[in-house]
C-alpha positions as CSV (number, residue, x, y, z in Angstrom):
1,M,19.0,-31.1,7.9
2,R,15.7,-29.4,7.6
3,L,15.2,-28.6,4.0
4,R,14.6,-24.8,3.6
5,V,12.4,-24.1,0.5
6,S,12.1,-21.0,-1.6
7,L,9.4,-18.4,-1.2
8,F,8.8,-18.7,-5.1
9,F,8.9,-21.2,-7.6
10,L,12.4,-22.6,-8.7
11,I,12.9,-22.5,-12.3
12,P,15.8,-24.8,-13.8
13,L,16.6,-22.2,-16.3
14,V,19.7,-19.7,-16.1
15,L,17.6,-16.4,-15.6
16,S,18.9,-12.9,-15.8
17,C,17.8,-11.4,-12.7
18,S,13.9,-10.6,-13.1
19,I,11.6,-11.9,-10.7
20,Q,8.6,-10.8,-12.2
21,K,9.0,-11.9,-16.0
22,I,9.1,-15.2,-17.8
23,N,9.3,-15.5,-21.6
24,K,6.6,-17.0,-23.6
25,P,7.4,-19.0,-26.9
26,S,6.2,-16.0,-28.7
27,S,9.0,-14.0,-26.8
28,E,6.2,-11.7,-25.5
29,A,6.9,-11.1,-21.7
30,R,4.1,-11.3,-19.1
31,E,3.6,-10.8,-15.5
32,L,4.3,-13.8,-13.4
33,K,1.1,-14.3,-11.5
34,L,1.6,-16.0,-7.6
35,P,-1.2,-17.4,-5.7
36,F,-0.6,-14.9,-3.0
37,E,1.3,-11.6,-3.3
38,K,2.7,-9.2,-0.6
39,K,0.9,-6.3,-1.7
40,D,-2.5,-8.0,-0.8
41,Y,-0.9,-8.6,2.7
42,P,1.0,-5.7,3.7
43,D,2.7,-5.1,7.4
44,S,0.4,-2.7,9.4
45,N,0.7,-1.0,12.9
46,K,-1.2,-4.3,14.1
47,T,0.4,-7.2,12.2
48,I,3.5,-8.6,10.2
49,S,2.5,-11.0,7.3
50,V,4.6,-13.2,5.5
51,I,4.0,-15.7,2.4
52,S,5.5,-19.2,2.5
53,N,6.0,-21.7,-0.4
54,A,7.1,-25.5,-0.4
55,I,7.1,-28.2,-3.1
56,G,7.3,-31.9,-2.4
57,T,5.5,-35.3,-2.2
58,N,4.1,-35.1,1.3
59,L,1.4,-32.4,1.8
60,N,1.5,-32.5,5.5
61,S,5.4,-32.1,5.5
62,L,4.9,-29.2,3.3
63,K,2.7,-27.4,5.7
64,S,5.3,-28.0,8.4
65,Q,8.0,-26.6,6.2
66,A,6.1,-23.5,5.2
67,L,5.2,-22.9,8.9
68,A,9.0,-23.0,9.7
69,D,9.8,-20.7,7.0
70,A,7.1,-18.3,8.1
71,Q,8.8,-18.6,11.9
72,F,12.0,-17.6,10.4
73,N,11.1,-14.7,8.1
74,I,8.8,-13.4,11.1
75,A,11.3,-13.7,13.5
76,Q,13.8,-11.8,11.1
77,R,11.3,-9.1,10.2
78,S,10.3,-8.5,13.9
79,I,13.8,-8.3,15.2
80,S,14.7,-5.8,12.2
81,L,12.0,-3.7,13.5
82,V,13.1,-3.6,17.1
83,Q,16.7,-3.1,16.3
84,S,15.8,-0.2,13.9
85,H,13.7,1.2,16.9
86,L,16.6,0.6,19.4
87,K,19.1,2.5,17.2
88,L,16.9,5.5,17.4
89,Q,16.4,5.0,20.9
90,L,19.8,4.2,22.6
91,S,23.0,6.2,22.8
92,N,25.1,3.9,24.6
93,S,26.8,1.7,22.1
94,E,27.4,-1.3,24.4
95,E,23.8,-1.3,25.7
96,L,22.7,-1.3,21.9
97,S,25.4,-4.2,21.2
98,E,24.1,-6.4,24.2
99,N,20.4,-5.7,23.1
100,N,21.2,-6.9,19.3
101,S,23.1,-10.1,20.6
102,K,20.0,-11.0,22.7
103,L,17.7,-10.3,19.7
104,N,19.8,-12.1,17.2
105,S,19.6,-15.1,19.4
106,I,16.0,-15.0,19.8
107,S,15.7,-14.7,16.0
108,K,17.1,-18.3,15.6
109,S,14.7,-19.7,18.2
110,N,10.9,-20.6,17.7
111,V,9.6,-18.3,20.2
112,F,7.0,-16.9,17.8
113,V,6.0,-20.1,16.6
114,N,2.6,-20.6,18.8
115,K,1.6,-17.1,17.9
116,I,1.8,-17.3,14.4
117,I,-1.6,-17.4,12.6
118,L,-2.5,-19.1,9.3
119,K,-4.5,-16.5,7.1
120,D,-4.8,-18.3,4.0
121,S,-3.5,-21.3,2.0
122,K,-3.6,-23.1,-1.5
123,F,-1.9,-26.2,-2.8
124,F,-1.6,-27.5,-6.4
125,I,-0.6,-30.7,-7.9
126,K,2.3,-30.4,-10.4
127,E,2.5,-32.2,-13.6
128,N,5.4,-34.4,-12.0
129,G,2.8,-35.4,-9.4
130,K,4.5,-33.3,-6.7
131,Y,2.4,-31.0,-4.3
132,E,3.0,-27.1,-4.3
133,Y,1.9,-25.6,-1.1
134,W,1.4,-21.8,-0.8
135,A,0.4,-20.1,2.7
136,V,0.0,-16.7,4.1
137,F,1.0,-16.2,7.8
138,S,0.8,-13.4,10.3
139,I,1.7,-12.6,13.6
140,N,0.2,-9.8,16.0
141,L,2.7,-6.9,17.0
142,D,1.1,-7.2,20.4
143,D,2.5,-10.5,20.7
144,V,5.7,-9.8,19.3
145,I,6.1,-7.1,22.1
146,K,5.1,-9.4,25.0
147,I,7.6,-12.0,23.8
148,L,10.4,-9.8,23.2
149,N,10.2,-7.8,26.4
150,I,10.3,-11.1,28.4
151,K,12.9,-13.1,26.4
152,A,15.3,-10.1,25.8
153,N,14.4,-8.1,28.9
154,L,13.4,-5.0,26.8
155,N,10.9,-2.4,27.7
156,L,9.0,-1.9,24.1
157,D,5.6,0.1,24.4
158,K,2.8,-1.0,22.0
159,D,3.9,2.3,19.7
160,F,7.6,1.1,19.2
161,Y,6.9,0.3,15.7
162,K,6.0,3.6,14.7
163,S,9.6,4.8,14.4
164,A,10.4,1.6,12.2
165,I,7.2,0.8,10.0
166,D,5.9,3.0,7.1
167,K,3.3,1.2,4.8
168,D,4.1,3.5,2.1
169,F,7.8,2.4,1.7
170,Q,9.2,5.8,2.6
171,F,11.4,7.0,5.4
172,N,9.6,7.8,8.5
173,L,10.5,11.2,9.6
174,S,8.8,13.2,12.3
175,K,6.9,16.4,11.5
176,K,9.8,18.4,12.7
177,E,12.1,16.8,10.5
178,K,9.8,17.1,7.6
179,K,10.1,20.8,7.9
180,I,14.0,20.8,7.3
181,N,14.9,22.1,4.2
182,K,16.8,19.8,1.7
183,N,20.2,21.3,2.2
184,T,20.1,20.8,5.9
185,L,18.7,17.4,5.6
186,E,21.4,16.4,3.2
187,N,24.2,17.5,5.6
188,I,22.3,15.4,8.3
189,L,22.4,12.3,6.1
190,K,26.1,12.8,5.0
191,E,27.0,13.1,8.8
192,K,25.2,9.8,9.4
193,G,27.1,8.1,6.7
194,L,24.1,6.9,4.5
195,E,26.2,5.7,1.5
196,N,28.8,4.0,3.8
197,K,25.9,2.2,5.8
198,I,24.6,1.0,2.4
199,V,27.7,-0.2,1.1
200,A,29.0,-1.8,4.1
201,E,26.0,-3.7,4.5
202,S,25.7,-4.9,1.0
203,K,29.4,-6.3,1.4
204,K,28.3,-8.5,4.3
205,Y,26.7,-11.0,1.8
206,L,29.4,-11.6,-0.8
207,G,29.2,-15.0,-1.8
208,V,25.8,-15.8,-0.7
209,P,24.2,-18.0,-3.5
210,Y,22.0,-16.6,-6.2
211,V,18.3,-18.1,-5.6
212,W,15.3,-16.9,-7.9
213,G,12.6,-15.5,-5.5
214,G,15.1,-15.3,-2.6
215,D,14.9,-12.6,-0.2
216,N,17.1,-13.4,2.9
217,P,20.7,-14.5,3.3
218,E,19.8,-17.9,4.7
219,M,17.7,-18.6,1.5
220,G,19.6,-16.7,-0.7
221,F,19.0,-13.7,-3.0
222,D,17.6,-12.8,-6.2
223,C,18.6,-9.2,-7.5
224,S,15.7,-7.3,-5.9
225,G,15.4,-9.7,-3.0
226,Y,19.0,-8.6,-2.0
227,V,18.4,-4.7,-2.7
228,Q,15.2,-5.0,-0.6
229,W,17.1,-6.7,2.2
230,V,20.2,-4.3,2.3
231,L,18.2,-1.2,2.2
232,N,16.0,-2.7,5.2
233,E,19.0,-3.8,7.3
234,S,21.1,-0.7,6.6
235,L,18.5,2.2,6.8
236,G,15.1,0.7,7.9
237,L,13.9,1.5,4.4
238,Y,11.3,-0.9,3.2
239,I,10.8,-0.9,-0.6
240,P,8.8,-2.9,-3.0
241,R,9.8,-6.6,-3.6
242,T,10.6,-7.0,-7.5
243,S,12.9,-4.9,-9.8
244,K,10.0,-3.5,-11.6
245,Q,8.1,-2.4,-8.8
246,Q,11.3,-0.8,-7.1
247,Y,12.0,1.0,-10.5
248,N,8.4,2.5,-10.5
249,Y,8.9,3.4,-6.8
250,F,12.4,5.3,-7.6
251,K,11.4,6.5,-11.0
252,S,9.5,9.9,-9.8
253,K,12.9,10.9,-8.3
254,I,15.9,12.5,-9.9
255,S,17.4,9.9,-12.4
256,K,21.1,9.6,-12.7
257,K,23.3,8.9,-15.7
258,L,26.1,6.5,-15.7
259,K,28.7,9.2,-15.4
260,T,27.3,10.7,-12.3
261,I,26.9,7.3,-10.2
262,K,28.1,7.3,-6.7
263,S,28.3,4.8,-3.8
264,G,25.1,3.8,-2.4
265,D,23.1,4.7,-5.8
266,I,20.2,2.1,-6.8
267,L,20.9,0.9,-10.2
268,F,18.7,-0.3,-12.7
269,F,19.2,-2.4,-16.0
270,K,17.5,-3.8,-19.1
271,T,18.9,-7.2,-19.5
272,N,15.9,-8.9,-20.9
273,G,14.1,-7.0,-23.6
274,S,12.8,-3.4,-23.3
275,E,11.5,-3.3,-19.4
276,V,13.7,-3.0,-16.2
277,S,14.8,-6.6,-15.2
278,H,17.5,-6.1,-13.1
279,V,18.7,-3.9,-9.7
280,A,21.8,-3.5,-8.1
281,I,23.7,-1.1,-5.7
282,A,26.8,1.0,-6.6
283,I,29.7,0.8,-4.3
284,D,31.6,3.6,-6.3
285,K,31.5,5.4,-9.6
286,Y,32.9,2.3,-11.2
287,K,31.8,-0.6,-9.6
288,F,28.7,-2.3,-8.3
289,I,27.4,-5.2,-6.2
290,H,24.5,-7.3,-7.2
291,A,23.0,-11.0,-7.4
292,P,23.6,-11.7,-11.1
293,N,22.0,-14.8,-12.1
294,S,21.3,-18.4,-11.1
295,R,25.0,-19.4,-12.0
296,S,26.4,-17.0,-9.6
297,V,26.6,-15.6,-6.2
298,I,26.5,-12.0,-4.7
299,K,29.5,-10.2,-6.3
300,I,31.1,-7.1,-7.2
301,D,31.1,-6.2,-11.0
302,S,32.6,-3.5,-13.2
303,L,30.0,-0.9,-14.7
304,K,31.9,-1.4,-18.1
305,G,31.2,-3.7,-21.2
306,Y,28.2,-5.6,-20.8
307,W,26.7,-4.0,-17.9
308,E,27.6,-0.4,-19.1
309,N,25.5,-1.4,-22.1
310,K,22.7,-2.7,-20.2
311,F,22.5,0.2,-17.7
312,L,19.1,2.0,-17.7
313,E,19.3,4.8,-14.9
314,G,20.3,5.4,-11.2
315,F,18.7,6.9,-8.2
316,N,20.2,8.5,-4.8
317,L,18.3,7.7,-2.0
318,M,19.0,11.4,-0.9
319,D,16.0,11.9,-3.5
320,N,13.7,10.0,-1.5
321,I,13.2,12.3,1.6
């Protein structure tokens, strides 16, 4: 069985779900610095980039493992972009289902591996003598289009990603849609079942293990990786990676108190001091779904007791339009 490694360091402590904070002996929190950060290698209208990490005793094996991880993550990201595009283009449900089936099959293969480019890499020797290898990989979207058009018998043009990629992490509305007033847009979103899509997608991963730094169902999830994945898969909405970054992204919107929470809202908690350290998704006004900590799995909890006391504020995606 091939070993799949986490994108980030694995820490043998029970953590409340915060990817970006660790505790110093003085109890002062500081930002966790990684060799490479996604913000420095954003997806664009030309390339998709991913960061991989592996730890072990054989450096050559670690390089192979990191490349395999990159292949998997790039395939998942590419397929997600195409599926988001097809949802907008195809009205025939059978045709959409057939195309999705082909794409899901491709996502589990290695069709992209020969087109993946190593952009940068670093390795360190840990105190226990093991190597820690980090690498940034990318793929040209033109290559993605050529491969998928052949393997899935599609007819994607070079601009297909414009309906799915938004580098500023916002819904990519057309100029016409942006002129729609808020009430009309709210009705459109209600008709499309925005909240239902989020909740339905979130429940698909019940029981998936918590993995610190995890951001996909095969690897496992931490809290912010889980929320990022669900919004990506359900709506094609790409938000920042960590709970703190996600909170900064949402906090300019209208804040919701606990008594006004409803299904599909994004919830933030302070579980580790005075700063945001946990994020979750409401499934109704009384319950939420999340990746709690390293002793647990994706699960549903009540907004009572501990979590009620740690609740900071919530946000509705409607306010991001």
